[in-house]
C-alpha positions in Angstrom: 61.1 56.0 97.0 65.0 56.2 97.5 66.6 59.4 98.7 69.6 61.1 97.4 71.2 60.1 100.4 70.3 56.6 100.3 71.7 56.5 96.4 74.8 58.3 97.6 75.3 55.7 100.4 74.7 52.8 98.0 77.3 54.2 95.7 79.7 54.3 98.4 78.9 50.7 99.6 79.3 49.4 96.0 82.6 51.0 95.7 83.7 49.3 99.1 82.4 45.9 98.1 84.1 45.9 94.7 87.4 47.0 96.5 87.0 44.4 99.3 86.8 41.7 96.5 89.8 43.2 95.1 88.0 43.8 91.9 89.2 46.6 89.7 87.1 48.1 87.1 85.7 46.0 84.4 86.8 43.0 86.6 83.4 42.0 87.6 79.6 42.0 86.6 76.8 43.4 88.3 73.0 42.4 88.9 70.6 44.5 90.0 67.3 43.4 91.4 64.7 45.7 92.0 61.6 43.8 93.0 59.2 45.8 95.3 60.9 49.0 94.5 58.6 52.1 92.9 59.2 54.2 90.4 62.0 56.7 91.4 61.7 60.7 91.5 63.8 62.2 88.7 66.6 63.7 90.7 67.2 60.0 92.1 67.4 58.8 88.5 69.8 61.6 87.5 72.0 60.6 90.3 72.0 56.9 89.3 72.6 57.9 85.4 75.8 59.8 86.7 76.9 56.6 88.8 76.5 54.5 85.5 78.4 56.9 83.3 81.1 58.0 85.7 81.6 55.3 88.1 84.2 55.0 90.6 84.6 51.4 89.9 83.1 50.2 86.8 81.5 46.9 86.2 82.1 45.1 82.9 78.3 44.5 82.7 75.3 45.3 84.5 72.0 43.4 84.3 68.9 45.0 85.8 65.9 42.8 86.9 62.8 45.4 87.1 59.4 44.4 87.5 56.2 46.5 86.3 56.1 48.3 82.9 57.0 51.8 84.5 59.9 50.4 86.3 61.3 48.6 83.1 60.5 51.9 81.2 62.7 53.8 83.7 65.3 51.2 83.8 65.7 51.0 80.3 66.4 55.0 80.2 69.3 54.0 82.6 70.4 51.3 80.6 70.6 53.7 77.5 73.4 55.1 79.0 76.0 52.1 78.6 75.9 49.7 75.9 76.9 47.0 78.6 73.8 47.2 80.5 70.5 45.5 80.0 67.1 45.3 81.7 65.5 42.1 82.0 62.3 40.6 83.3 63.5 37.7 85.4 66.5 36.6 87.1 67.6 33.4 84.9 67.8 35.6 81.7 69.7 38.2 83.5 72.2 35.7 84.9 72.9 34.0 81.8 73.4 37.3 79.8 76.2 38.1 82.6 77.6 34.7 82.6 78.1 35.2 78.7 80.2 38.3 79.3 
């Protein structure tokens, strides 16, 4: 389980990483691999939804690789927030979709 503080740290680390690559909004794609993560609490998922819909730095496409039925369902609810976000069962499919952008 992630805490609110860990999600906020992730958001700041993500912003810094994008800026260190000199990548502005819509200039990069993002691959999120969540193997080993559990289903998250609702307050954590709400914060992730805010990060997707109102990001400081926006990825052109986001591919989420999520394992387990409940985890995929939760990730799909997140992906519904943006038309440029998809959930995949495996890395090769996610990488191919990102490269097609």
